[in-house]
C-alpha positions in Angstrom: -17.2 10.7 -13.4 -15.7 11.3 -9.8 -14.2 8.9 -7.3 -13.7 9.8 -3.6 -10.8 8.3 -1.9 -10.2 8.0 1.8 -6.8 8.0 3.4 -5.7 5.3 5.9 -3.3 4.9 8.7 -0.3 7.1 8.3 -2.2 10.2 7.4 -3.2 11.0 11.0 -2.1 14.2 12.7 -2.9 16.1 15.9 -5.6 18.5 15.4 -7.4 16.8 12.6 -11.0 17.0 12.5 -11.3 20.2 14.4 -14.3 21.5 13.0 -16.1 18.3 12.7 -16.7 16.9 16.1 -19.1 19.8 17.2 -20.9 19.7 13.7 -21.7 16.1 14.0 -22.3 15.9 17.9 -24.5 12.8 17.8 -22.1 10.8 16.1 -19.1 12.0 17.9 -21.0 11.0 21.2 -21.9 7.5 19.5 -18.1 7.3 18.8 -17.3 7.8 22.5 -19.6 5.5 23.7 -18.4 2.6 21.4 -14.4 3.5 22.1 -14.6 4.3 25.8 -12.8 7.5 25.4 -13.0 11.0 23.7 -12.4 10.7 20.0 -12.4 14.5 20.0 -9.8 14.8 22.7 -7.8 12.1 21.0 -7.4 13.7 17.7 -7.4 17.5 18.9 -5.1 17.1 22.1 -3.7 13.7 22.3 -3.0 14.3 25.7 -1.6 10.8 26.3 0.4 10.3 23.0 -1.7 7.7 21.8 -2.7 9.0 18.2 0.2 7.1 16.3 -0.7 3.8 18.1 -2.5 1.5 15.7 -5.5 0.7 18.0 -6.2 4.4 18.3 -5.0 5.5 15.0 -7.5 3.3 13.1 -10.6 4.5 15.0 -9.6 8.2 14.7 -8.9 8.0 11.0 -12.2 6.3 10.5 -14.3 8.8 12.5 -12.4 11.8 10.8 -13.0 10.3 7.4 -16.8 9.6 8.0 -17.4 13.0 9.2 -15.6 14.6 6.5 -17.8 12.7 4.1 -21.0 13.5 5.7 -20.1 17.1 5.5 -19.3 17.1 2.0 -22.6 15.4 1.4 -24.4 18.1 3.4 -22.6 20.8 1.5 -22.9 19.5 -2.0 -25.5 16.9 -2.0 -23.4 15.1 -4.8 -23.0 11.3 -4.5 -19.6 10.1 -5.9 -19.7 7.6 -9.1 -17.2 5.5 -7.2 -15.4 5.2 -4.0 -12.1 3.7 -2.8 -10.1 3.7 0.4 -6.5 3.0 1.1 -6.2 0.0 3.5 -8.2 1.3 6.7 -9.7 3.9 4.3 -11.6 1.2 2.6 -13.9 1.1 5.6 -14.9 4.5 5.0 -15.5 3.7 1.2 -17.8 0.8 2.4 -19.6 3.2 4.8 -20.1 5.8 2.1 -21.4 2.9 -0.1 -24.0 2.1 2.8 -22.7 -1.3 3.1 -22.9 -0.5 6.8 -23.9 2.2 9.3 -21.4 4.5 11.0 -21.5 2.5 14.4 -21.0 -0.8 12.9 -18.1 0.4 10.9 -16.4 1.7 14.0 -16.9 -1.3 16.0 -15.2 -3.1 13.0 -12.5 -0.7 12.8 -11.7 -0.9 16.5 -11.6 -4.6 16.5 -9.2 -4.4 13.4 -7.1 -1.8 15.2 -6.9 -3.9 18.4 -5.8 -7.1 16.3 -3.1 -5.2 14.3 -1.9 -3.2 17.4 -1.1 -6.6 18.9 1.2 -7.7 16.2 4.8 -7.7 17.4 8.3 -8.8 15.9 7.4 -7.8 12.4 8.4 -4.7 10.2 7.8 -2.6 7.0 9.8 -0.5 4.7 9.1 1.4 1.6 11.2 0.4 -1.3 11.4 3.4 -4.0 12.2 3.7 -7.5 12.0 -0.2 -7.8 9.5 -2.0 -9.9 7.8 -5.0 -8.5 9.6 -7.5 -10.6 13.0 -5.8 -9.3 11.9 -6.2 -5.8 10.8 -9.8 -6.3 13.9 -10.7 -8.2 16.2 -9.4 -5.5 14.5 -10.7 -2.5 14.4 -14.2 -4.2 18.2 -14.1 -5.3 18.9 -13.1 -1.7 16.9 -15.8 0.2 14.1 -13.6 1.4 11.2 -15.4 0.2 9.8 -14.7 3.6 9.4 -11.0 2.9 6.0 -10.1 1.3 5.1 -7.2 -0.8 2.4 -5.2 1.1 1.6 -1.8 -0.6 1.8 -1.0 -4.0 1.5 2.6 -3.6 2.8 3.6 -7.2 4.5 1.6 -9.8 7.7 2.5 -8.3 6.8 2.8 -4.4 6.4 -0.4 -3.0 6.3 -1.2 0.8 7.6 -4.5 1.8 6.4 -6.5 5.1 7.9 -9.3 7.2 9.9 -10.3 10.3 11.7 -7.4 11.6 15.1 -9.1 11.2 14.3 -10.0 7.6 13.3 -6.5 6.8 16.6 -5.3 8.3 18.4 -7.9 6.1 16.9 -6.3 2.9 17.7 -3.0 3.9 21.3 -3.0 2.1 19.9 -4.8 -0.8 17.7 -1.7 -1.5 20.4 1.0 -0.8 22.5 0.7 -3.9 22.0 2.4 -7.5 18.9 4.2 -7.6 16.8 2.4 -4.9 16.0 4.1 -1.6 14.7 2.1 1.5 12.7 4.0 3.9 11.7 1.8 7.2 8.2 2.6 8.5 7.3 2.9 12.2 5.3 -0.2 13.0 5.8 -3.3 15.0 3.6 -5.5 12.9 4.1 -7.0 9.6 0.6 -5.6 8.1 -0.9 -7.0 4.8 1.3 -10.1 4.8 1.2 -13.6 5.5 2.2 -12.8 9.2 -1.3 -11.4 10.0 -2.9 -14.8 9.5 -3.9 -15.2 13.2 -5.4 -11.8 13.3 -7.2 -12.5 10.1 -8.7 -15.5 11.5 -10.1 -13.9 14.7 -11.3 -11.0 12.5 -13.1 -13.3 10.2 -14.9 -14.7 13.4 -15.6 -11.2 14.7 -17.3 -10.2 11.2 -19.1 -13.5 11.3 -22.1 -11.8 13.5 -22.4 -8.6 11.1 -24.6 -8.3 8.1 -23.7 -6.4 5.0 -26.0 -4.5 2.5 -25.5 -4.4 -1.3 -23.1 -1.4 -2.2 -25.2 1.5 -3.4 -22.0 2.9 -4.9 -19.2 0.9 -6.7 -16.4 0.3 -4.2 -13.1 -0.9 -5.7 -11.5 -3.5 -3.5 -7.8 -3.1 -2.2 -7.3 -6.8 -2.7 -8.4 -7.1 -6.3 -8.5 -3.6 -7.6 -11.7 -4.4 -8.9 -15.2 -3.4 -7.8 -16.6 -5.3 -4.8 -18.9 -8.3 -5.6 -21.6 -8.0 -3.3 -21.7 -11.5 -1.4 -17.9 -11.2 -0.8 -17.6 -8.1 1.2 -16.8 -10.0 4.5 -14.2 -12.2 2.5 -12.6 -9.3 0.9 -12.1 -7.3 4.4 -10.5 -10.4 6.0 -8.2 -11.1 3.1 -7.1 -7.3 3.1 -5.2 -7.9 6.5 -3.3 -10.8 4.7 -2.9 -9.4 1.2 -1.2 -6.5 -0.5 -3.0 -3.0 -0.8 -3.1 -2.7 -4.8 -3.4 1.1 -4.6 -1.6 1.6 -7.9 -3.8 -0.9 -9.9 -6.9 0.7 -8.1 -6.1 3.9 -9.6 -5.3 2.6 -13.0 -8.4 0.7 -13.1 -10.5 3.8 -12.4 -8.6 5.7 -14.9 -10.0 3.4 -17.4 -13.4 5.1 -17.1 -13.7 8.2 -19.4 -13.4 11.6 -17.7 -12.5 10.1 -14.5 -11.6 12.5 -11.6 -10.5 12.1 -7.9 -11.3 13.8 -4.6 -9.6 12.8 -1.4 -12.1 12.9 1.3 -10.8 13.0 5.1 -7.8 14.5 6.6 -4.8 15.6 4.8 -3.6 15.1 1.2 -1.7 11.9 1.2 -3.6 10.0 -1.4 -3.7 13.3 -3.6 -0.1 13.4 -3.6 0.3 9.6 -4.3 -2.1 10.1 -7.3 -0.1 12.7 -8.6 2.9 10.3 -8.6 0.9 7.6 -10.1 -0.3 9.7 -13.0 3.3 11.0 -13.5 4.8 7.6 -13.8 2.2 6.2 -15.9 3.0 9.2 -18.3 6.8 8.3 -18.1 5.9 4.8 -18.9 4.2 5.9 -22.1 7.6 7.8 -22.7 9.5 5.0 -22.6 12.0 4.3 -25.5 10.4 4.6 -28.7 11.0 0.9 -30.0 9.6 -0.5 -26.7 6.5 1.7 -26.8 6.0 0.9 -30.5 6.4 -2.8 -29.8 4.2 -2.6 -26.7 1.3 -0.8 -28.7 1.7 -3.0 -31.7 1.2 -6.0 -29.6 -1.8 -4.5 -27.9 -3.4 -3.4 -31.3 -2.9 -7.0 -32.8 -4.4 -8.6 -29.6 -7.4 -6.6 -30.1 -7.7 -7.1 -33.7 -7.6 -10.9 -33.2 -10.1 -10.5 -30.2 -12.5 -8.5 -32.3 -12.4 -11.1 -35.3 -13.1 -13.9 -33.0 -15.7 -12.5 -30.7 -18.7 -10.3 -31.2 -20.3 -7.7 -28.9 -22.7 -9.6 -26.4 -20.2 -12.5 -26.0 -20.2 -13.9 -22.3 -17.0 -14.5 -20.5 -15.8 -15.3 -17.1 -12.6 -13.6 -15.4 -9.7 -15.6 -14.3 -8.7 -13.3 -11.7 -11.9 -13.3 -9.6 -15.4 -14.6 -9.5 -17.3 -12.0 -11.0 -20.0 -14.3 -12.5 -20.9 -14.3 -16.3 -19.7 -11.2 -18.1 -20.9 -9.8 -21.2 -19.1 -7.5 -23.5 -20.9 -4.3 -24.2 -18.4 -2.9 -26.7 -15.8 -4.2 -29.0 -12.0 -4.7 -27.6 -9.9 -1.6 -27.5 -6.4 -0.4 -26.6 -6.3 1.8 -23.6 -3.1 4.0 -22.4 -1.5 2.9 -25.6 -0.7 -0.3 -24.1 -3.6 -2.2 -22.5 -5.8 -4.4 -24.5 -9.2 -4.5 -22.7 -13.0 -4.6 -23.1 -16.0 -3.0 -21.5 -18.4 -5.4 -19.7 -22.1 -5.0 -19.6 -23.4 -4.6 -16.2 -20.1 -4.6 -14.3 -19.4 -1.1 -15.7 -15.9 -1.5 -16.0 -13.0 -2.7 -18.2 -11.3 -6.1 -17.9 -7.8 -7.0 -19.4 -8.6 -9.6 -22.3 -5.8 -11.8 -21.1 -7.7 -12.4 -17.8 -11.0 -13.5 -19.8 -12.1 -16.6 -21.3 -15.4 -17.4 -23.0 -18.2 -19.0 -21.0 -18.7 -21.6 -23.7 -14.9 -22.7 -23.5 -15.4 -23.4 -19.7 -18.3 -25.5 -20.1 
């Protein structure tokens, strides 16, 4: 199986898409008409040094990702089994799944970039070599509940987001021991509660747009699960104020047998992140023997009890999202040596046993 992944803001670079604009001249002209400037000049020459400004970065990345995907289709004729995108890249994943056309997607991205570009007074920083639990504990113990976790890039590379002064206050807390603190160049607290006003305005903008049912399963940044057909608009607006669960997205996709990933768009940012995720997951499996054994034993026992109680074909609902009635297609099993999960008919994916409850019990 294969998943195409699309990069987002931060992967931009002067010169990107150099061989694409002339090849897809009609789409390039459409982009120019929608944006009111030359997308080719912005990406290749950047004469006014605008490429790193959010309101220009996002349309530029969207166009280059889109043209890269169209070229891949033209060259290979192969459609992936799944698609996913990091933050802005999720719009390209939805485009690839034919949820909307190129022009509609660009209009949405232009508006999104404008709204996010207006944000001020915020800050973001990457915290390295710290788990989610460690970061939350440190923030809480120091009265920084105002800081949100915005990007879960890998299990030990997490971006925090909040008011600029709070991010600065957090700096020394993550510059001790093995932790690293890397401020990001942004004036907005993206993917946090502080984008709520932008979310509301974007929600209004999307009200006039129609979305089609995805023709390829798209994994959502917000839930790290496949998009529900009727919740595309809601998921896109939620993405502005919720964390990008990229590490969980990758781990979820790895639950499918033989899954391979291919980055589509400019650069290799996500390819490098993927390698780091795989490395960290492997290291987790090499944890101290006693801990690993205990985790495996717990998962095996959970699976054993589950299979004694429920037969294949039992209906469940998810407690973490509205996926409707789900039906087990297999017996429960242990994934990655520690994850008790079961494969669901129709959904084409695994769910953790702990997030499921039988439909009959809920009635």
